[in-house]
N, C-alpha and C positions, 0 to 999 in steps of 0.2 A: 354833131353827128359822130357816131362811132363806126368803125370799119372792122371787117373780119381779117383774120390772118391771111386768108387767101387773097383778099383785095390788096393787102399790104404787099404780099409777095409779088402780085402782078404789077403794082405801082412801081416797086423797086426795079423790076425787070424792064418795064417799058421806059422808066425815067432815064435809064442808062443810054438809051438810043433815041429818045424822043423828048419833046418839050414837056414842060409841066402840064400844060393844057391837054396834050394828047395822051400822056401817061395817065392822068387822072380820069379822062374819059374812058380809056380802055379798061381801067381797073374798076370803074363804076363808082367813083367817089368824086366829090366836088373839088375844085381847085383850091379853095380855102382849107379843106381838110388835108389835102396833099401838102400845102405850105406848112400847116401846123405840125404835121407829121415830121417834115424835114427839120423844122425849128427844134423839135424835141429830140433830135439826134437819131431818128429812125425808130423810136419806141412806140408801142401801141398806145393810142390815145385812151386815156382813162375815161370810164363811163361816168358821166356827171349824174350825181344823185338828184332825184326829184324832191323839191322842198314843198310840195303842195299835194293835196289829195285830188285824185281823179274823179271821185264821187263823194257825195255827202255821207258823213258818218251817221249810220242809222241809230246809234245808241247815244248820240250827243246829249239828248234831253234826259236820259235815264241812267247814264253811266254813274253819276254820283251816288244814286240810290243803290245800284248794283255793287259799287265799291264799298259802301258802308256795310252791306250784307256780307260781303267777302271778308271784311275786316273783323266782323263779329264772329264769323264761322268760316274759316278758310277751307273747310272740307266741302263746301258747296260746289257742285259741278255746274258747268256751263249749261248742260241739258236741263238741270233743275231750275236755274235762273231763267231760261227761256220759257219753261212751263209757267213760271210766275208772270213773266211778261205777257204771255198769251192770255192769261186770265185777267191781268190788269189792263192791258191795251190790246184787246182782240182785233181791233181794226188796223192796228199799226204794225204788228209783227206777225211773222209766220215761221213755219219750220225751215224755210230757206235761209233764215238768219242764223241758224245754229253754227255753221262753220265759222262765220265771222265772229260770233260771240266766243267761240272756243279759242280763237286766236287772241282776242282781247283779254280773256281770263288768263290764258297762258302767259301773255306778256305781263299782266299785272302780278302774277305769282313770281315771275323771274325778277321784276324790278322792285316790287313793294311787298311781296308776300313774306310770310314768316320763314324762319330758318328751318331747314329739314335735317332729319337725322342722317348722319354720315357713318359709313363703315370704315374703320381704320384698317388698312391692309397690314397684315401681320407678316413678320419674317418667320418662316417655317424653319426651325432648327432640326438638324438630323438627330434622331435618337431621343427626342424629347417627349414624344407623346404618341399614343395609339388611340384610335377612335372606333366606336362600334355603334350600330343602330340596326333596327329591323325595317324591312320594306316588304309590302305585299306584292306578290307576283301573279295574282289572279288574272291581270290584264294580258298576260302572256298566253293564256288559253291552254295551259299544259293539261294533258290527259294521260292517265296511266291505265293501259289496257282498255281504253275507250271511256274511262270514268273521269270526270273532272277532278283535278288535283289542286285543291285550295291550300295554299301554303304561304309562309313567309320565308325570307332569307335573312339569317343573321349575318350582317355584313361587317367585316373587320378590315381596317386599313391603317397604314402609316401615312400621315399627311405629307411628310417631306418627300419620300420616294414614291408615294402613291401605290405601294405594294398592297395587294388586297387578297382576301379569301372570303369564302362564304359557306354556310351550311344551312340545311333545311330546318325550319322550326314551324310550329303550329300555333304558338302563342308567345306573348312576351313574358314568360314565366321565369322565375329564378333558376329553375333547372335548365331551361333552354339557354339562358344567359350564361350560366357557368360552363355548361357543356360547350357552347359555341366559342367562348373565350379560351377555354382550355385547349380545344382542338386547334384554334387559330395560332396560339403561341407555340404549340407543339410543332405545327407545320413550319412556323417561322424559325423556331429554334432559339428564341430569345424573347425578352419582354422589355417594353418601354417603362420608364419609372412612373409615368402618369397615364391613366386610361380614362378617356372621357366618354360619357354616355349622355343621352337626353334624360329627362326626368321621369323615366319609367318606374313604376311602383316596385319592381324587383330590386332596384338599386337605390332609389331615393325615397325617404319617408314621405308618405302621402300628406300633402298639405304643408310641408316644410321645404325650405330652400337650403341647399347645400348641406343637408343632414342626411347621411347615408344609412341604409339598413345595416344593422350590425353584422348580419351574416354575409353581406356583400363586402364590407370592410374586411372581415376575417378571411374571406375567400381571396381577395386581392392581396391581403397581407401575407398569405402563404407564398405568393410570388414576389413579395417585396415591392408591390405596386401601390401607389396612392390613387384613390378614386377621385374623379372630378365630374362635374356636370355643367351643362350650359344653363343660362338663365331661362326660366320658363317663358315659352312663346318666342324665344330668340334662337331659332334653329341655325342661324348663321354662325353661332359660336361653335357649332358642331358641323360646320359647313363642308369640310373636306369629304366626310363620308356621306353627307346629305346629297351633295352634287354627284358623288360617285354612284349613288343609287340609280339615278337617271341614265348615266353613261353605261353602267353594267347591264341594266335591263334593255337598253337600246342595242347593245352588242348581242345580248341573248336573242332578242327579237330578230336581228339580222341573220344570225346563224340559223335560227329556226326557219326563216324564209328560204335560206339556201338548202336546208335539209329537206324542205318540202312537206314536212309533217310536224305536228306538235304533239303527237301521240308517242308514248314510250311503253315498251312491254312491261318494265318494272321500274320501281322507284330508283333502284341502283343504276339502271341505264340512264335515267334522267340526271342523277347526281354526277355520273361520269361525263355526261354532256356538258353541264354548266361548269364543271371543274376544268374541262378542256378549254372552254372559252376564257376562264380566268387565267389559265396558264399562258395562253397567247397574249393576254393583256399585260401580264407581268414580265414577259420576255424583254420588253424595251425599258424596264425599270431596274435592271440588274446593277447598273453602275451606281445609281443613287442608293439602292438598297445596300450595296456593299459598304457605302459610307455609314449608313445607319447601323449595320450589324457590328461595326467596330465599336460603337458607342452604347449599344443595348446591353442590358443585364442578362446574365446567364439564367437558364431555367433551373429550378430546384431539381435535385437528382431524382426525386420520386414524384410521381404524378400526384396532383393535389388530393385525389380521392383514393390514393393507395392506402391500404389499411396499416394501422400500427400493430406491430407484432409484440405480444406479451406472453409470458409463461406464468401460469397461476396454478396453485394447489387447491384441491377440493377439500374444504374444511370438514370436521366431523359432523356439522349440522347441515351437510349437503349443499353448501353454497360456495361461491367464489367471489372475490372482490376485484372489480376491474374499474379503474379510473374513479375510485371513491364511491362506486355503486355496487350493490350486492345483488347477485343473481343466483337463483336456485338451479341445481342440476340433478339428474337422477341419482338416487342413493347408491347405486352400484358403483359410482365413480368416486365415492368418498376415499380420500387418501391418494388419488391419482394426480399426476401432473399433466396439465392440459396446455395446449398452445392456443392462444386467443388472437384472432384477427379482428381488430377494432376498426370498423368503417364509420362513416359519418352518421349512418342511420341504423346500423345493425352490428351484431357481434357474432362471430362464428367460433365455435370451440372444436378443437381437434385433439383426438387421442392418437398420437402417432400421425398417420396419414388419413385417418378415418374421421369424417365429420360426425360428431356426436350430438351437437345441438347448435341451433341458430335462433337468435332472439333479437327483438328490437332493442336498440340502445336507449337507455333512460338517462335523465340528467344526473350529474354528479350529486351524490348525497341521497338519491332515491334508491328504492329496492324493487326488484321484479321477482316475486316468489310465485312459482307455479305449484298450486296445491297438489297436482298429480305426482310431483316429485317426492312429497313427504307424507301423503295421506295414509299410505299403507303402514308406515311406521307409527303414525299417530293413533291409528286404530288399535295397534298393539300396546301403545303407551298413552292412553287417553289423558292421563293426569298431566302430561306436558302441555296440553292445549291451553289450560287456564292462564298461564303466564308466558305463553309462547311469544317471543319477540315480534314475530310476523303474523300474529293472530288475525289481524284485519284482512290480510291477504287471502285468508281461507273462507271468505264470503264472496264468491265470484259475482253474485248479483244481489239486489235487495230481496229477492224472493228467498234466497238461501238464508239471509239474515233474519227474515220473518219466520222461517222454519225453526231456526235456532232459538229465537225468542219464544215461540209457541211451545217448544219442547221444554224450555227452561221454566215457563209459567206452569206447565203441567207436572213439574217435579221430575222430569226425565233427566238423566245425567248427560254429560257432554258427549259420551261415546255414541249415543244414538244419532246425534247430528253428524259425527264423523263417519258413521256407517253410511248415512245417506250421501255424504260427499264422496265416499269411496265408490258407491254405486255410480255416481256421476262420472268419476274418473274412468270407470270400466265401461259404462253403457253410453255415455254422452251427456254433456252438461245441459244442453238445451232440452232434451227429452225428459230428463229427470226434473228439470225446473218446471216443465209443463205439468208433470204428475204432482209435484209439490203444490203448485198453484191450484190445481183442482181440489186437492185435499183441504187446503186453507179456505177455499171458497165454500166448501161443504162444512166448514167449521169442525173439521176432523184433525186430530193431532197427527202430523205426518211422521210416520215411522218407517224404518227400512222395509219391513214386511209389506206395509200398505203400498209403498212406492213400487216395490217389485211386482206386486199384484197388478197394479195399473200398467206397468211396463209389459207384463206378460199378455194382458188383454189387448194392449195396443199392438203387440208384435204377432198376434195370432194370424196365421196365414189361412185364407179361405181354401176349402177343399174344392179344387177345380177338376172336373171330370171331362176328359177329352175323349170323345167316342171314336172308335176306329172306323176309318172310311170303308164303305162297301165297294170292293173292287169289281164286283160284277157289272157296275155301270160302265167301266172302261171296256169290258168285253162286248157290251151292247153297242158301244160306239164303233168298235172295230169290225162288227159283223158285216155291214155293207161292203167293206173293202175286201173281206175274205171271200164273199160270194161273187165279187166282180160286178155288183150292181150298185149304182149310186142312188140313194133315196132322195 
């Protein structure tokens, strides 16, 4: 027999003043239990384990079969095994046996089941790594001026200090990835030597493992950072930021509940709201963040997307050379010295403080010749066209090339084509192309005069006659009021 602490307390109290028999009776225990308790020095009697079953094992006859099934496929669940039993022994088993079978299967897995994957707890070192990932926030139910605001958050953090920041994104694109990272490290004021993402296509080559997109490597290389990624379908390797997703969204949800509304007048107001939540979360991380900041690398002096400034001279053939690529400019700038701002995707040319041209950036070794810059001079010097270095650039579309070939077969000189191209520069490339296409379909040789005739026909404005209104109608409307009588 076992006894409770309260019974022992009563037994001790009454035993000091009464006999064993009386003390045991008052405590509600037997005399033998009282004697055993005293022989063990006043310690609580240990509960004796039962070595027998209180009821018959319902799976005694089939457990060997079930164990063989589990050995072949340890992924089988107790519910699936019970379904098999219900089909094989419908009169012997019922749904009431599920809980017992679940205990038996759980016991088998613990004692005889296969080994399980384990996660090795890592030591987080200060200043070693930063992590980022995207998380959808549609479940927060944010609306902007009453309209649903579907969006992601680009979430950036330092695993050691748990310092974090976030920015709005609408897709997991390279642009949002680079903008989010650049904004995060600018706010942090430093960079970690390693940055980990999951296997999003903007960073990791599709279908490859640990092979990064060249432009992502170049982007991080500007900051002196090495890219890394977790193993596919192993989000635990990027677990710090993955776990922080839930915590951040839970904090946002709680603050929204306190706010009493999930609607914001503008996107800026919503950004200020979630940044205030992040600021509160970062307040308790200052000490560990200070440890990291002492070990992190400094930011480059210029922003990653800051333009490279160059000074170039316009050559006599109305071109400039920038980063081993050739660009045409208006002929009026020949001999001028220009300031070029070279961005990742475009180039801006300045004469003094005046922007004179903006054009898309081309790959090194390529050329970007705009026929509008040189066509007027070529019309004056048509002989230069035959061996012009950038001759192919003067065929804006295949239609213009067909027009040139047609003129050449008809024995026309190259000046006729240059005149048509000059009309395109003056009137518009697409409208001239349409006129040329009409002439070619009519099997007519496209000449400057015929093209201009079609343009004049197309530009004719219909003669619209607007009749003057008869004001006497207004006088008739006012007559009832002037006479004092309402009709």
